[in-house]
C-alpha positions in Angstrom: 108.7 112.6 -73.7 108.3 116.2 -73.6 107.4 115.8 -69.9 111.0 114.4 -69.3 112.7 117.1 -71.1 110.9 118.7 -69.4 112.1 117.7 -66.2 115.3 117.3 -67.1 115.8 120.7 -67.7 114.0 122.0 -64.7 116.3 119.6 -62.6 119.6 121.0 -64.9 118.5 124.6 -63.7 118.4 123.6 -60.6 121.3 122.7 -59.7 122.8 126.0 -61.8 121.3 128.1 -59.3 121.8 126.0 -56.4 125.6 126.1 -57.0 125.6 129.9 -57.4 127.7 129.9 -60.7 125.7 131.2 -64.0 125.9 128.8 -66.6 127.8 130.0 -69.9 127.8 127.9 -73.6 131.4 127.4 -74.9 130.9 129.9 -77.3 129.6 132.7 -74.5 132.9 131.0 -71.9 135.5 132.2 -74.4 134.9 136.3 -74.3 135.4 135.9 -70.7 139.2 134.1 -70.9 140.1 136.9 -73.7 138.7 139.2 -70.5 140.4 137.5 -67.8 144.1 137.4 -70.0 144.0 141.5 -71.4 143.3 142.4 -67.5 146.0 140.3 -67.1 148.1 142.2 -69.5 147.3 145.4 -68.2 147.6 144.8 -65.3 151.3 143.5 -66.4 151.9 146.2 -68.2 151.1 148.9 -65.6 153.3 146.8 -62.9 156.3 147.4 -65.9 155.7 151.0 -66.2 156.3 151.3 -62.0 159.2 149.7 -62.6 161.3 151.4 -65.5 159.8 154.7 -63.3 161.7 152.9 -60.5 164.8 152.2 -62.6 164.7 155.7 -64.2 164.0 158.0 -60.6 166.4 155.6 -59.1 169.4 155.9 -62.0 169.9 152.0 -61.6 169.5 151.9 -65.4 171.4 149.6 -67.2 175.3 149.8 -68.4 174.3 150.6 -71.9 172.4 154.0 -70.7 175.1 154.1 -67.9 177.8 155.3 -69.7 176.5 157.3 -72.1 177.4 161.1 -71.4 175.0 162.6 -69.0 172.5 164.9 -70.9 172.1 161.9 -73.2 171.0 159.9 -70.9 168.8 162.9 -69.2 167.3 163.4 -73.1 166.8 160.0 -73.0 164.8 159.8 -70.1 163.1 162.6 -70.8 160.9 160.5 -73.8 159.7 157.9 -71.5 158.9 160.8 -68.7 156.6 162.3 -72.0 155.0 158.8 -72.1 154.2 159.2 -68.2 156.9 155.8 -67.9 155.2 153.2 -70.3 157.1 150.4 -72.3 157.9 151.0 -75.5 158.0 147.0 -76.8 156.0 145.5 -74.4 152.2 145.5 -74.0 150.5 143.6 -77.1 150.9 141.9 -80.0 151.9 145.0 -81.8 154.4 145.7 -79.1 155.4 142.2 -80.0 155.7 142.5 -83.5 157.8 146.4 -83.5 160.5 144.1 -80.9 160.9 141.4 -82.6 161.9 143.6 -85.9 163.6 145.8 -83.6 165.9 142.7 -82.6 166.0 141.5 -85.7 167.4 144.4 -87.3 170.1 144.7 -84.0 170.9 141.0 -83.9 172.5 141.5 -87.5 174.3 144.7 -86.9 177.6 142.8 -88.3 176.4 143.1 -91.8 177.2 146.6 -91.6 180.6 146.6 -90.4 179.3 147.4 -86.9 179.9 144.8 -84.2 176.1 143.2 -82.4 177.0 143.0 -79.4 177.2 146.8 -79.1 173.6 146.8 -79.2 172.1 144.0 -77.1 168.6 143.4 -77.9 167.1 140.7 -74.9 165.0 138.0 -76.3 162.0 137.9 -73.0 159.9 134.5 -73.4 156.4 135.2 -73.9 155.5 133.7 -70.1 158.1 136.1 -68.9 156.5 137.5 -66.1 158.5 139.9 -64.0 158.4 143.3 -64.5 161.4 143.9 -63.3 163.0 141.9 -66.4 161.0 142.9 -68.9 161.6 147.1 -67.5 165.2 146.7 -67.6 164.4 145.1 -71.1 162.7 147.6 -72.7 165.1 150.8 -71.2 167.9 147.7 -73.0 166.0 147.6 -76.6 165.6 151.3 -76.5 169.4 152.6 -75.6 170.5 149.4 -78.8 168.4 151.0 -81.5 169.8 154.8 -80.6 172.9 153.6 -80.4 172.8 152.0 -83.9 170.7 155.0 -85.3 173.2 157.2 -83.9 176.8 154.9 -84.8 175.0 154.6 -88.9 175.7 158.2 -88.6 179.3 158.2 -87.7 179.2 158.7 -83.7 181.6 155.4 -83.8 185.0 157.3 -83.9 185.5 161.1 -82.9 187.3 161.9 -85.9 189.1 165.2 -84.7 190.9 162.8 -82.6 192.3 160.9 -85.3 193.0 164.3 -87.1 192.3 167.8 -86.7 191.9 167.7 -91.0 188.9 164.9 -90.4 186.0 167.5 -89.4 182.9 166.0 -91.5 179.5 167.5 -90.5 178.2 164.7 -88.3 174.5 164.7 -88.3 173.9 162.5 -84.7 170.4 162.7 -83.8 169.3 163.0 -79.9 167.7 160.1 -78.3 164.6 161.2 -78.3 164.8 162.3 -82.1 165.2 158.3 -83.0 163.1 156.9 -80.4 159.9 159.5 -81.9 161.1 158.2 -85.1 161.0 155.1 -84.5 157.2 155.4 -82.7 155.9 156.7 -86.0 155.9 152.9 -87.7 155.5 149.7 -87.6 158.6 148.5 -89.0 160.8 149.7 -87.4 163.9 147.5 -88.1 163.4 149.0 -91.6 163.4 152.7 -90.4 166.1 152.0 -88.3 167.9 150.7 -90.9 167.7 153.9 -93.3 170.1 155.5 -90.5 173.0 153.8 -93.1 174.8 155.3 -95.7 172.7 154.9 -98.6 175.7 156.3 -101.1 176.3 153.0 -104.2 179.4 153.4 -102.8 178.2 151.8 -99.7 176.5 149.5 -100.4 178.9 148.1 -103.0 181.4 147.6 -99.4 178.4 145.8 -97.6 177.3 143.6 -100.1 180.9 142.4 -100.1 181.3 141.7 -96.6 178.5 139.6 -97.1 180.0 137.6 -99.8 183.4 137.5 -97.0 181.0 136.1 -94.9 180.6 132.8 -96.7 183.7 132.1 -97.0 186.0 134.1 -93.8 185.6 132.6 -90.0 186.0 136.1 -88.3 187.8 140.0 -89.3 190.4 138.0 -86.7 191.7 135.9 -88.6 192.7 137.9 -91.3 195.4 140.3 -89.6 197.9 139.2 -86.6 196.8 140.6 -83.0 197.7 143.9 -81.9 198.2 146.4 -79.0 200.1 149.0 -80.5 199.1 152.5 -80.5 197.2 154.0 -83.6 199.9 154.3 -86.1 200.1 155.4 -89.7 201.3 153.1 -92.5 201.3 154.9 -95.5 200.7 153.0 -99.0 200.6 153.9 -102.8 198.1 152.0 -105.2 201.2 150.7 -107.1 202.4 148.6 -103.5 198.9 147.6 -102.9 196.6 147.5 -106.2 196.6 144.0 -106.9 195.9 142.7 -103.3 192.3 142.2 -102.6 190.4 143.6 -100.6 190.0 141.7 -97.1 187.1 142.2 -94.4 189.3 144.8 -92.2 189.9 146.9 -95.5 185.6 146.5 -96.5 184.7 147.8 -92.4 187.3 150.5 -92.3 186.0 152.4 -95.6 181.9 151.3 -94.9 182.6 153.6 -91.5 183.9 156.2 -93.2 180.9 156.9 -95.5 179.4 157.6 -92.2 181.4 160.7 -92.4 180.0 162.0 -96.2 176.7 163.6 -95.8 173.5 161.1 -96.3 172.7 163.7 -98.8 175.2 164.6 -101.3 172.4 167.1 -103.5 171.0 166.8 -107.0 174.5 168.5 -108.3 178.2 168.0 -106.5 181.5 167.2 -106.5 183.3 164.3 -105.2 186.9 164.0 -104.3 188.4 161.0 -103.8 191.7 161.4 -102.3 193.3 158.4 -103.0 191.8 158.4 -105.6 193.6 160.9 -107.2 190.7 162.0 -108.9 187.5 164.6 -109.2 183.5 164.0 -110.8 181.1 166.0 -111.3 177.6 164.8 -110.4 174.8 166.2 -112.5 171.6 164.7 -111.2 173.0 161.4 -110.2 175.3 160.4 -113.3 179.0 161.5 -114.1 179.1 164.5 -115.6 182.6 165.2 -115.8 185.9 163.5 -115.0 189.0 164.5 -114.4 192.9 164.3 -112.8 193.4 165.9 -109.5 196.8 166.5 -107.2 196.5 166.2 -103.6 198.6 167.1 -100.4 201.2 165.5 -99.3 201.3 163.2 -96.4 202.6 165.7 -94.2 200.4 168.6 -95.7 197.1 166.3 -95.8 194.5 167.7 -98.0 191.5 167.7 -95.0 188.1 165.6 -95.3 185.0 167.7 -95.1 182.8 169.2 -97.4 181.7 172.2 -98.2 180.0 174.6 -101.7 181.8 176.6 -104.2 180.1 179.6 -103.9 182.0 181.8 -107.1 185.4 181.2 -108.0 187.9 183.4 -109.8 190.3 184.5 -112.8 193.4 185.0 -112.8 193.6 184.9 -108.7 195.8 186.5 -106.8 197.8 184.0 -104.1 198.2 184.9 -100.9 200.6 182.8 -99.9 199.2 181.0 -96.0 200.6 181.8 -93.2 202.1 177.9 -92.6 203.6 178.3 -95.7 205.1 182.2 -95.0 206.1 180.7 -91.6 208.0 177.8 -92.7 209.4 178.1 -96.5 209.2 181.3 -97.6 210.9 183.1 -94.0 214.1 181.2 -93.9 214.5 181.9 -97.9 214.0 185.1 -97.0 216.8 185.3 -94.2 219.3 183.1 -96.9 218.7 185.9 -98.8 216.6 189.0 -98.8 215.6 189.8 -102.3 214.3 185.8 -102.8 211.1 187.3 -102.6 211.0 190.3 -105.3 213.2 187.8 -107.6 211.0 185.3 -107.4 207.9 187.8 -108.1 206.0 187.7 -104.5 205.1 191.3 -103.0 205.6 191.4 -99.4 203.8 193.4 -96.4 205.3 193.7 -93.0 202.4 194.2 -90.3 204.4 194.6 -86.9 206.0 191.1 -86.9 203.7 189.7 -89.2 204.7 189.0 -92.5 202.4 189.3 -95.4 203.3 187.3 -98.7 201.0 187.4 -101.8 202.0 186.1 -105.7 200.3 188.5 -108.2 198.0 187.1 -111.1 200.3 185.8 -114.1 201.5 182.3 -116.0 203.8 181.9 -112.5 200.9 182.1 -110.4 201.6 178.9 -108.0 197.2 179.1 -108.5 197.3 179.3 -112.5 194.9 181.0 -113.8 191.1 179.7 -111.6 190.5 179.8 -108.6 187.4 177.8 -107.2 186.6 179.4 -103.7 184.8 177.2 -101.3 184.2 179.1 -98.0 185.5 176.5 -95.0 187.9 176.1 -91.7 190.7 174.9 -93.0 191.3 177.8 -96.6 191.8 175.1 -98.7 189.6 175.2 -102.5 190.5 173.4 -105.7 192.8 175.6 -108.8 194.7 175.6 -111.7 198.4 174.9 -111.7 201.2 176.0 -113.7 203.1 172.6 -112.7 200.5 170.1 -115.4 202.8 167.9 -115.6 202.7 166.0 -112.0 199.1 164.8 -113.6 200.8 162.2 -115.9 201.8 160.9 -112.4 200.2 157.7 -111.0 200.7 158.9 -107.3 199.8 162.9 -107.0 200.4 163.6 -103.6 202.4 166.9 -103.8 200.4 170.1 -103.1 200.5 172.0 -98.8 196.7 171.1 -98.5 194.8 172.3 -101.7 193.3 170.2 -104.4 194.6 170.8 -108.1 192.7 170.1 -111.1 194.1 169.1 -114.5 191.4 170.7 -116.6 189.9 173.7 -114.7 188.5 176.2 -117.4 186.6 173.0 -117.9 185.6 172.2 -114.4 184.3 175.6 -114.9 182.0 176.0 -117.0 180.8 172.9 -116.0 180.1 174.3 -112.7 178.6 177.8 -114.3 176.3 175.7 -116.7 175.5 179.6 -118.1 176.4 179.8 -122.8 177.7 183.0 -121.8 180.6 181.9 -119.4 181.5 178.6 -121.8 185.0 177.2 -121.7 186.3 179.4 -124.9 184.6 183.0 -122.7 186.8 181.9 -119.7 190.0 180.9 -121.1 189.5 185.0 -123.2 189.8 186.8 -119.7 193.3 185.8 -119.2 195.3 188.1 -118.3 196.5 190.7 -115.4 193.3 191.4 -113.8 191.0 189.4 -111.3 187.9 188.7 -112.3 185.3 187.1 -109.9 182.2 185.4 -110.9 179.2 184.0 -108.5 177.7 180.7 -109.6 173.7 181.5 -109.3 173.7 178.6 -106.7 176.2 176.8 -104.2 177.3 173.5 -105.5 178.1 171.1 -102.9 182.0 170.4 -102.8 182.7 166.7 -100.9 186.5 165.7 -100.1 186.4 161.8 -99.6 189.0 159.1 -98.1 188.3 155.9 -99.7 190.5 153.2 -100.3 188.3 150.9 -101.5 186.3 151.6 -104.8 184.2 149.9 -107.4 186.1 150.1 -109.9 184.9 150.1 -113.6 184.1 146.4 -114.0 182.3 146.6 -111.0 184.9 144.6 -109.1 186.1 146.2 -105.6 190.4 147.2 -105.7 192.1 149.0 -103.1 194.2 152.8 -104.1 197.3 153.6 -101.9 196.2 155.0 -98.1 198.5 158.2 -98.9 198.1 159.3 -95.2 197.7 156.8 -93.3 194.6 156.9 -92.1 193.6 153.1 -92.4 194.8 152.1 -89.9 193.6 155.0 -87.0 189.8 154.1 -87.9 191.3 150.2 -87.3 192.6 150.4 -84.4 190.1 152.8 -82.8 187.2 150.0 -83.9 189.4 147.8 -82.2 189.4 145.9 -85.6 192.9 145.0 -84.7 192.2 142.8 -82.0 190.2 139.4 -81.8 187.1 139.8 -82.8 184.7 137.7 -84.4 182.3 139.4 -86.9 178.7 136.8 -86.9 178.4 138.2 -90.5 181.6 136.6 -91.2 180.4 133.4 -89.8 
């Protein structure tokens, strides 16, 4: 028996030697197959890299990139150049997982009130071997990720084109910054989502938008199509307060949350102009609330963020030149003694007329002025016209924000026993008294016409400056556009 077995083994060995192929058992053949697959994958990756380089050098880039300003295109391509044009999203299991995470996030952009079609996420088959097709997909995915992140931070609207009084300090990341950030994490989708606002007001709106998709087919079903130029349509809370917010209302207000700084500060003042309310936030909790009077429709209060660095008890009012030209000079032309009879002081310097109102009960700033340096020369202050705070809609000022209880607010801002409310009131007189803050206090002047009420439900406020329609038209939501998040 042993002889027969030996003979068979020798015959088999002879056949293998004659064939010229070394024999390998099944468990030995697997690594060889894997090695061939790995080599094939490396070859494809190298070809993709060559195609990315060719596209970069030729300038034959996908449309999403070509519509960017030249500086942004160059910044974007520099990231690939620094990586020797290696693909970011194709070339192995790990990259496949990161790519799929990115694609899922881009495809769900509508959940954040954005349009998913603005962020193409090409789906490439696992069996695809065309290096040019994959190279283009890699560039498109990277560009979509950059566009998503920048739009999430407010890049969709050039606010100065809406109004010169809308001047948020947007932090729009450069393409290389976004891509470097995403390359540093495995969960690309979550990291990209972190560019969206995380404020409670935004999250409340997002939750309601997701709820509406269960009952609404598309945004275009809620309002008629219009091709009109952006127009201001002003409303009051009395006009719209009982109307449930539409998907359009929600998306417009979600967009304006992108105009608010990502970090508001540990302690800060938040003024929502349509709400006519000032809130002092301390360590995430509402510490104080007071009513406000804001700018009239023809002299709106600007939207911006700044910081209080000091306050003045018994301030003088140096009348802004716009008010001098539009209001004082015509009255002085009729009655040269008008200013003097009203308690104002006039200084003439060539063709310029300067008017100052000394401290006192009649002073337009009242007894307290909160200084927050900004390009609009707008600030918070007291007022002698306190009866206006009893009104529901309180848009009466020239642009500054009047507060109902300035001494209480001042005591909260200073947070110093030396400057308790009664102590501050004791300073009232004819002499200006400047009190500097130990640390600047952030102030955010914002504009939201849909907010969360005390009952936890969303409610509409009057669009006192007619900004909603301007944002609506700029985002092209006045046209028929179907949003996946609402299907």
